[in-house]
C-alpha positions as CSV (number, residue, x, y, z in Angstrom):
1,M,5.3,-4.3,-0.6
2,T,7.2,-3.6,-2.8
3,V,10.7,-1.7,-2.6
4,A,9.9,1.4,-4.6
5,D,11.9,3.0,-6.5
6,D,14.2,5.4,-3.7
7,G,15.4,2.0,-2.5
8,R,13.6,1.9,0.7
9,T,11.4,-0.9,1.4
10,D,8.1,0.2,3.3
11,G,7.0,1.8,0.5
12,R,6.9,5.1,1.6
13,D,8.5,9.0,1.3
14,V,10.1,10.0,4.5
15,E,9.5,13.5,2.3
16,G,5.8,13.0,1.4
17,D,4.3,11.9,-2.3
18,D,5.6,14.8,-3.5
19,D,7.0,12.6,-5.8
20,G,4.7,10.1,-6.3
21,G,6.7,7.5,-5.1
22,G,4.7,7.0,-1.9
23,W,1.9,4.9,-0.3
24,E,-0.8,7.0,1.2
25,A,-2.5,5.5,4.2
26,T,-6.1,5.4,2.5
27,E,-4.4,3.5,-0.5
28,V,-2.9,1.0,2.2
29,E,-6.3,0.8,3.6
30,A,-8.4,0.5,0.7
31,I,-6.1,-2.3,-0.6
32,V,-6.3,-4.3,2.9
33,A,-9.8,-3.8,2.6
34,D,-10.4,-5.4,-0.8
35,L,-7.8,-8.4,-0.1
36,W,-9.6,-8.9,3.2
37,T,-12.9,-8.6,1.2
38,V,-11.8,-11.0,-0.8
39,Q,-10.4,-13.4,1.6
40,M,-13.5,-13.5,3.3
41,A,-15.7,-13.9,0.2
42,S,-13.3,-17.1,-0.6
43,V,-14.0,-18.5,2.8
44,R,-17.5,-19.1,2.5
């Protein structure tokens, strides 16, 4: 995870996503799913 603009290292905003600086859970799940798919494809 990259460091958020406000200095938090977990990529999330405590207040929520109002300022656009945080990660939605669905975004993280989609990224993980994409990485998993790529990894599984490269194993074969």
